[in-house]
Structures are given as C-alpha cells and as structure tokens.
N, C-alpha and C positions, 0 to 999 in steps of 0.2 A: 736698917735704909730709911731715908728720910722722904717724908709724906708732906707735899704740898698739896696744896690745893689750887686749881688755877680758876681764875673768874671766870669762867666761859661756858658755856652749851654750845658754842661755835663747835660742829664737828670737824670741820676743816681745821681751824688754829691747834684744837686738839690735837689730832694726829699729825701736825704738821710739831707742838712742840715733845710730845710725845716721840715721835723719831730724831729728834735732835736729843734729848736727855738720857732714850736710849733706856738701859737697866738701873742707871745709877739713882733712879730717885722712884717713888712712886703719886704720879701725876694724878688728881683726883678732880673729876668736873665740879660745877654744882649742884648739878643730879646727882652727882655720888652722893653728897653730902645732905640732898635734901633743898638743898634752896632752888625753889622753883619760880620764883619771883624775876621780873627785871631790875635791874640790879639799875638805879637811874646814872645817866651818863648826862648831867647840867653842868660841870664846869665849860670854863671856857677857853683852856685848854689841853691837850693832850698831856702832857704832866700832869693834869687838875682829875682827867677824867681817871686816870690809869690807879692815884693815888686814891681817889677815893672809892672807887671802884673794892680797893684790897682791904681798905678800910672798914667799908662795909660788911665784909665778910667776915673780916677779925671780929668786928664788934658786936655783930648779930651770933655767929656759928661756933668763938670760940675757937675759929683756927687760923694756924699759920698760913697763910697763902701770898700768891702773887695776882697781879692783876696787868694786862696789856693794855694800851691803848695807840692805835697807829692813823697815822693822817699821810694823807699824799700832798706833798708841795711843789705847785707846779709855781715855778719864779716869777712867768709873763703873766702870772692872775697872782698875781703878789702871797703867794703863798698860799693860794686856798688851790682844793678845796679843807686842808687843814683837818683842823678840829671837827670839823662839819663832813669828812670824804664820806661814813657808811649813808647816811641822808642828803647829801649833796641835790641829789635833784629832789626830796621833801619826804615827809614823814614816812610816806609807806612806799617807798620806792624799792625798786631793785638794781641790783647790779650795771644792769644792761641802762636804763635809765641816766648813772649816774655817765657810766662813759661816755652816755651819746651826749652826756650836756657840755663834760669837758673837750668832747672830740669839735662839738657846734663852735664855745668860745674861746680854742685855741686857732679855728678857722684862719683869719688873718693873720695870727704871728708865726714869725719866722722861727723867734726861741720857741723851745719845743724842754728843754731842762727843767728838772724835775726829783724829787725826791721822797724813798718812804723814810720816813721817823716812826720808830716804834719805843717809847718808854712802857720798862716794866718798871713797878713798884712792889715794890718785896715786906710784907709784915710778918714779921718773926717774933715772939714775945714782945708785943708792943711797941718795935722801932721799925721805922722805915727805913729802907736804903731803895734807892732807884738804878736804873743803869737804862743806860739808851743805845738803840743801834741805825743806823742811818746808810742806804746805801743811794747812790747819784745815779741817775740815767735820765733816758727822755720819756717822752711821750709820741709816741709812731700815730703817722695819719690814718691807719688803721686798726682793725683787730687783727693777730693773727694767735694762731692756737687754741686750744680747747679746754687747757690743763687750769691749776690755779683757779683763782675765785677772786671778787672786787674786782680791781684795775687790770690784773695780773694781763689779761690780752692785751693793753694798749700801751704797757710800761717794759721798755729797754733797756737794763740796767749797762751800767758804762763798763764797756771792755769786752760786750757779749754780744754778739749777731742774734741771738734769739730774743721772744719777750719772755717774761716769764713767766706766761700761761702754756709755753713751746716747751720750757724745758720738765725734762725729769723729775719728780718734786725732790728726790735724793740731791738732785745740783741745784736748784732753788733752794734749798735748805740750808747750801753749806756760804750759802752768799747773802741772803735775804736778811733785811730792817730783822725781823723776827730773831733769826738764828745768831744774829751779831748783836744782841742786848742779851738774847738767854744763855751765850758762850759765856757773856760779863756776871748772869747771874750766876749760874752753872761754877764759876771761876770764884766767887766770892763765899758758896756754899761749900765748895770743896776747901778753899784754902781760909777759915776766919782767921779776921787781926786777932 
C-alpha cells in the first residue's frame, strides 16, 4: 500500500481525503509524522502555497507528500478572496467572519458567480506534479445548512439545489473541487507513466 503524508492537521480535510481515497492508500497527517509546526503559506498564488507546503514536508521530513491549497474565487470581486480565502477577514478570523465579509461585499452585486479551486502538489522522490480541481457555482444570499466547513453554507454548486453545507459529506465528496483534484492524483498514482 502506498503511504503518503497529506500536509495538513485540518481534521475536516483529512477526513474528506481519506473518504475519497478509501483503502487504496495510507494517508498520514502532519501530526502522524511529528510535524507540529505551522507550515508557512506566504505565496501569492494557490499553486504556490500548495507547492511550498509539499516541499516543506519533503525537505524537512524526507517523506513523500502532497499538499493542497484551496481558494474561493468570486467573479464580481475580481477573484477575491482567492489565495486569501482562509484569512479573508483578518489573520485571526473564523469562517463566520469570512462569510459575513463576502456577503457584505456582494450586497450590491447581481452577479454572484463563484468557483472553488483546489490545487494539489504531489512530491515523490524529489519530483513535483500538480493537479487541479474546480467546481463552479454561486454565492447564496444567506447561509444554508449546518454541515461542511469554511464557505460551504453560502456556496451552491452549479446544477444543484443545495449548498455544500446542506449536502451529505458523501455527496459533496463526489463533486467537490478537492475531490476532483484528488481523483486526478489517485489516477496518477495508480497509473504512473
């Protein structure tokens, strides 16, 4: 069985990834390998953050690793919050602060188109490969649902009548941006060139 470190200690992300990968891989968290420090996320792009996190773990711990970074890109806000999605309302903010900030910024906008974008950077044997997953949708006028995390209560994926937060995890995991990127990662690992 292939063992990989997922460069996160976020329990929600870890559960989501393990649910998607099933029993095909042994996915370890940062704490599983004794990495308790905060990995810097100082890059100006989602791709850059994913890459720097994966290389951080690979270079310091010598473990094959993948890291992700995700951003919510809102068309009317010129792609914001984007790479700053997790800290959009400030360094010590929580998801609720971020949600309220985008709802406030969108009050005067009719266009509520948005997309979630995940980039996964995989580093194995000193070689990096990237995978991208995107899901299009729009921002709701108010929060709906109690599940999920982050912006899930205000994001409704295209073609669905529910927000991500209203969907059971199994349904969200089939269509999410992270799922789309991880499926590409799994395919790459199962069918190396």
